[in-house]
C-alpha positions as CSV (number, residue, x, y, z in Angstrom):
1,M,6.2,-61.9,-12.6
2,G,8.2,-61.3,-15.7
3,C,11.3,-63.2,-16.8
4,D,14.5,-62.4,-15.0
5,Y,17.2,-62.3,-17.8
6,Y,20.0,-62.1,-15.2
7,V,18.8,-65.4,-13.6
8,V,18.5,-67.0,-17.0
9,L,22.1,-66.3,-17.8
10,D,23.2,-66.9,-14.2
11,I,24.9,-63.5,-13.8
12,N,24.5,-60.6,-11.4
13,R,22.9,-57.3,-12.4
14,N,26.2,-55.5,-12.5
15,A,27.7,-57.9,-15.0
16,Q,29.9,-56.2,-17.7
17,D,29.6,-56.9,-21.4
18,A,32.4,-59.5,-21.3
19,E,30.7,-61.4,-18.5
20,I,27.4,-61.5,-20.4
21,K,29.1,-62.9,-23.5
22,K,31.0,-65.5,-21.4
23,A,27.7,-66.6,-19.7
24,Y,25.9,-66.9,-23.0
25,R,28.7,-68.8,-24.6
26,K,28.8,-71.3,-21.8
27,L,25.0,-71.9,-21.6
28,A,24.4,-71.8,-25.4
29,L,27.1,-74.5,-26.0
30,K,25.6,-76.5,-23.2
31,T,22.0,-76.4,-24.5
32,H,22.6,-76.1,-28.3
33,W,22.7,-79.8,-29.1
34,L,20.0,-80.7,-26.5
35,N,17.3,-78.3,-27.8
36,A,16.5,-80.6,-30.7
37,Q,15.9,-83.5,-28.3
38,D,12.9,-82.3,-26.3
39,S,10.7,-79.2,-26.0
40,K,11.9,-78.3,-22.5
41,S,15.5,-78.0,-23.7
42,A,14.4,-76.1,-26.8
43,E,12.5,-73.6,-24.6
44,R,15.6,-73.2,-22.4
45,F,17.8,-72.6,-25.5
46,K,15.3,-69.9,-26.6
47,Q,15.2,-68.2,-23.2
48,I,19.0,-68.0,-23.1
49,A,19.0,-66.4,-26.6
50,E,16.4,-63.8,-25.6
51,A,18.2,-62.9,-22.4
52,Y,21.4,-62.4,-24.4
53,D,19.6,-60.4,-27.1
54,V,18.4,-58.0,-24.4
55,L,21.3,-57.7,-22.0
56,S,24.0,-57.4,-24.8
57,D,22.2,-54.3,-26.1
58,P,22.9,-51.2,-23.9
59,V,19.6,-49.5,-24.8
60,K,17.4,-52.6,-24.3
61,R,19.2,-53.4,-21.1
62,A,18.8,-49.9,-19.6
63,I,15.1,-50.0,-20.3
64,Y,14.8,-53.5,-18.9
65,D,16.7,-52.5,-15.7
66,K,14.4,-49.6,-15.1
67,F,11.0,-50.8,-16.2
68,G,11.4,-54.6,-16.2
69,E,10.1,-57.0,-18.8
70,E,6.7,-55.3,-18.9
71,G,8.2,-51.9,-19.7
72,L,10.6,-53.5,-22.2
73,K,7.9,-55.3,-24.1
74,G,4.9,-53.1,-23.5
75,G,6.7,-49.8,-24.2
76,I,7.8,-47.0,-22.0
77,P,5.1,-45.3,-19.9
78,P,4.2,-41.9,-21.4
79,E,5.4,-40.0,-18.3
80,Y,8.9,-41.4,-18.9
81,S,9.1,-41.5,-22.7
82,S,10.8,-38.1,-22.9
83,Q,13.8,-39.5,-20.9
84,V,14.7,-42.1,-23.5
85,T,15.1,-42.3,-27.2
86,W,13.5,-45.7,-27.6
87,T,9.9,-46.2,-26.6
88,K,8.6,-48.9,-28.9
89,G,7.8,-52.3,-27.3
90,Y,10.5,-54.9,-27.7
91,V,9.6,-58.2,-29.4
92,F,12.2,-61.0,-29.6
93,H,12.3,-62.4,-33.1
94,G,12.1,-66.0,-31.6
95,D,15.0,-67.5,-33.6
96,A,17.4,-68.8,-31.0
97,N,19.5,-70.4,-33.7
98,R,20.0,-67.0,-35.4
99,V,21.4,-65.6,-32.2
100,F,23.7,-68.6,-31.9
101,H,24.8,-68.4,-35.5
102,E,25.6,-64.6,-35.2
103,F,27.5,-65.1,-32.0
104,F,29.6,-68.1,-33.0
105,G,29.9,-67.3,-36.7
106,G,28.3,-70.6,-37.8
107,D,25.9,-73.3,-36.8
108,N,28.7,-75.6,-35.5
109,P,31.2,-73.9,-33.1
110,Y,33.2,-77.2,-32.9
111,S,33.9,-77.7,-36.6
112,E,37.2,-75.7,-36.4
113,F,38.7,-78.5,-34.4
114,F,38.1,-81.1,-37.1
115,D,39.7,-81.4,-40.5
116,P,37.7,-82.0,-43.7
117,A,38.4,-85.7,-43.6
118,G,36.8,-86.0,-40.2
119,M,40.1,-86.6,-38.4
120,D,40.5,-85.0,-35.0
121,V,42.8,-82.0,-34.8
122,N,45.1,-81.5,-31.9
123,L,43.4,-79.0,-29.5
124,N,46.7,-78.3,-27.8
125,F,45.0,-79.3,-24.5
126,G,43.2,-76.0,-24.5
127,G,39.7,-77.4,-24.5
128,L,36.9,-76.0,-26.5
129,R,37.4,-72.2,-26.9
130,G,33.9,-71.5,-28.3
131,R,35.2,-69.3,-31.1
132,G,33.3,-71.2,-33.8
133,I,33.8,-71.0,-37.5
134,K,35.5,-67.8,-38.5
135,K,34.1,-66.6,-41.8
136,Q,35.5,-63.6,-43.6
137,D,33.2,-60.7,-44.3
138,P,32.6,-59.9,-48.0
139,P,35.0,-57.4,-49.5
140,I,34.3,-53.7,-49.1
141,E,34.8,-51.9,-52.5
142,R,35.3,-48.2,-52.9
143,D,36.0,-46.0,-55.9
144,L,39.3,-44.1,-56.1
145,Y,39.0,-41.2,-58.4
146,L,42.3,-40.1,-60.0
147,S,43.2,-37.5,-62.6
148,L,45.1,-38.3,-65.8
149,E,48.0,-36.4,-64.3
150,D,48.0,-38.7,-61.2
151,L,48.0,-41.7,-63.5
152,F,50.7,-40.2,-65.8
153,F,53.2,-39.3,-63.2
154,G,52.2,-41.6,-60.3
155,C,51.4,-40.3,-56.8
156,T,50.7,-41.2,-53.2
157,K,47.2,-41.1,-51.9
158,K,46.4,-41.3,-48.1
159,I,42.9,-42.3,-47.2
160,K,41.4,-42.3,-43.7
161,I,39.1,-45.1,-42.8
162,S,37.1,-45.7,-39.6
163,R,36.8,-49.3,-38.6
164,R,35.8,-51.3,-35.5
165,V,38.8,-52.7,-33.6
166,M,38.7,-55.4,-30.9
167,N,39.8,-54.4,-27.5
168,E,42.3,-56.4,-25.4
169,D,39.5,-58.3,-23.7
170,R,38.6,-59.7,-27.2
171,F,34.9,-59.2,-26.5
172,T,34.3,-55.5,-26.8
173,S,35.4,-53.2,-29.6
174,T,36.1,-49.5,-30.4
175,I,35.8,-47.4,-33.5
176,K,39.3,-46.2,-34.5
177,D,40.6,-44.3,-37.5
178,K,43.4,-45.6,-39.7
179,I,45.4,-44.1,-42.6
180,L,45.8,-46.3,-45.7
181,T,48.5,-45.4,-48.1
182,I,48.2,-46.1,-51.9
183,D,51.2,-45.7,-54.1
184,V,49.7,-45.0,-57.5
185,Q,52.0,-46.2,-60.2
186,P,52.4,-44.5,-63.6
187,G,50.2,-46.1,-66.3
188,W,47.6,-47.6,-64.0
189,R,44.3,-48.0,-65.9
190,Q,40.7,-47.5,-64.9
191,G,39.6,-50.6,-63.1
192,T,42.9,-51.3,-61.4
193,R,42.1,-52.8,-58.0
194,I,44.2,-52.1,-54.9
195,T,43.5,-54.6,-52.0
196,F,44.2,-54.0,-48.3
197,E,43.7,-57.4,-46.8
198,K,41.7,-57.8,-43.6
199,E,41.4,-54.0,-42.9
200,G,37.6,-54.1,-42.3
201,D,35.7,-54.2,-39.0
202,Q,37.1,-56.7,-36.5
203,G,34.8,-59.0,-34.5
204,P,35.1,-61.9,-32.1
205,N,34.1,-64.5,-34.6
206,I,34.8,-63.0,-38.0
207,I,37.8,-62.5,-40.3
208,P,37.8,-58.8,-41.2
209,A,36.8,-57.9,-44.7
210,D,39.4,-56.9,-47.4
211,I,39.1,-53.3,-48.4
212,I,39.4,-52.8,-52.2
213,F,39.9,-49.5,-54.0
214,I,39.0,-49.4,-57.7
215,V,40.6,-46.8,-59.9
216,K,38.3,-44.5,-61.7
217,E,39.5,-41.8,-64.1
218,K,38.3,-38.2,-63.6
219,L,37.2,-36.4,-66.8
220,H,40.0,-34.3,-68.3
221,P,39.5,-30.9,-70.0
222,R,41.8,-31.8,-72.9
223,F,42.3,-35.5,-73.3
224,R,40.3,-38.7,-73.5
225,R,42.0,-42.0,-72.7
226,E,41.6,-45.4,-74.3
227,D,43.9,-48.1,-72.9
228,D,47.4,-46.4,-73.2
229,N,46.5,-43.9,-75.9
230,L,45.3,-40.3,-75.6
231,F,42.8,-38.6,-77.9
232,F,42.8,-34.8,-78.4
233,V,40.3,-32.9,-80.4
234,S,41.5,-29.8,-82.3
235,S,39.0,-27.3,-83.7
236,I,40.1,-25.7,-87.0
237,P,38.4,-23.5,-89.6
238,L,37.5,-25.0,-92.9
239,G,40.2,-22.9,-94.7
240,K,43.0,-24.4,-92.6
241,A,41.5,-27.9,-93.0
242,L,41.9,-27.5,-96.8
243,T,45.2,-25.6,-96.9
244,C,47.4,-27.2,-94.2
245,C,48.1,-26.0,-90.6
246,T,50.0,-26.6,-87.4
247,V,48.2,-27.9,-84.3
248,E,49.4,-27.0,-80.8
249,V,48.9,-29.6,-78.1
250,K,49.9,-29.0,-74.4
251,T,50.9,-32.4,-73.0
252,L,50.2,-33.7,-69.5
253,D,53.7,-32.9,-68.5
254,D,53.3,-29.3,-69.7
255,R,55.3,-29.5,-73.0
256,L,53.9,-27.8,-76.0
257,L,53.9,-29.9,-79.2
258,N,53.6,-28.2,-82.6
259,I,52.3,-30.9,-85.0
260,P,52.4,-29.9,-88.7
261,I,49.4,-31.1,-90.7
262,N,50.2,-31.2,-94.4
263,D,47.2,-33.3,-95.5
264,I,43.7,-32.1,-96.4
265,I,41.6,-32.7,-93.3
266,H,38.3,-34.4,-93.9
267,P,35.8,-35.4,-91.2
268,K,37.3,-38.9,-90.8
269,Y,40.9,-37.7,-90.8
270,F,43.2,-38.1,-87.7
271,K,46.8,-37.6,-86.9
272,K,48.8,-40.2,-84.9
273,V,51.7,-38.9,-82.8
274,P,53.7,-42.0,-81.6
275,G,55.0,-42.1,-78.0
276,E,52.9,-39.2,-76.6
277,G,50.3,-41.2,-74.8
278,M,50.1,-42.7,-71.3
279,P,53.0,-44.6,-69.7
280,L,52.7,-48.4,-69.9
281,A,52.1,-49.9,-66.5
282,S,54.4,-52.8,-67.4
283,D,57.2,-50.4,-68.4
284,P,56.7,-46.7,-67.7
285,T,59.6,-45.7,-69.9
286,K,57.4,-46.6,-72.8
287,K,54.2,-44.7,-73.8
288,G,51.2,-45.2,-75.9
289,D,50.3,-42.8,-78.7
290,L,48.5,-39.5,-79.1
291,F,45.7,-39.3,-81.6
292,I,44.6,-35.9,-82.8
293,L,41.0,-35.7,-84.1
294,F,39.6,-32.6,-85.8
295,D,36.4,-30.6,-85.4
296,I,36.2,-28.7,-88.7
297,Q,34.4,-25.3,-88.3
298,F,32.4,-24.5,-91.4
299,P,31.6,-20.8,-92.0
300,T,28.0,-19.7,-91.3
301,H,28.0,-17.0,-94.0
302,L,29.8,-16.4,-97.3
303,T,29.6,-13.2,-99.4
304,P,28.8,-13.7,-103.1
305,T,32.4,-12.8,-104.0
306,K,33.8,-15.5,-101.7
307,K,31.4,-18.0,-103.1
308,Q,32.6,-17.2,-106.6
309,L,36.2,-17.5,-105.6
310,L,35.6,-20.9,-103.9
311,K,33.8,-22.2,-107.0
312,Q,36.7,-21.2,-109.1
313,A,39.2,-22.7,-106.8
314,L,37.4,-26.0,-106.1
315,L,35.9,-26.7,-109.5
316,T,39.1,-26.2,-111.6
């Protein structure tokens, strides 16, 4: 006859999830420190872990209830396999301490009641609660792509997340949506991190992870940003590069700048326009600079007459 997991945990077959957790907590705490003393206690500790591993999983439990341990571990008989989505035989990984660690959030469920110096902490007469060491999940990082206009003016972004939230019984949980609001400030740079503390999945023995959004700049059709400065590339023909010109630049706030260029433009030449860059995050009333670079368009063909005229103009 196979192992009766309900007998192992001392619960009835109609036990709810909260009752299964309560039974495992009680028995695991009772046998945890004894399992290292003798093989009998160690085997009992392992049976409790296996029983909880099966009965706490709705799919495994349903298969066990219908087909027993033989069906659970040997696989679903072919005539029934079309009725379930899981037909592979169950094998317990055998690590009772792993189940214990995952349930209590640590190897020592009592350590939260003692300070680092080893002095007892007041338990408020509540007894051992069996919550164990609460460790925070690692941060969850997500990219937040923003346009240069978003970062120039500032904006508000609302992001919907789905996370696991504990129910009132503190044992079961539900997936729920939540809207996180990010107030983007003018001048934020790529790499800016926005942290929402403890907004990750909740669990009975964990501190929810922080959710961190990291600003990434979208490519812009006209400008490239470096720190608080903007770079703009203007294409001009060779004739204007040699004889002066005016460059039009449409800014992020839709103004049209007319920048006169009175110098001869060579391949390394650039024009600096102070105060027309991005707002400074520390003081949005101030701005970086705009740098105009030039892409000089050389002619692909010259008539003999034009060549002669250029020689006369450039060699005199």
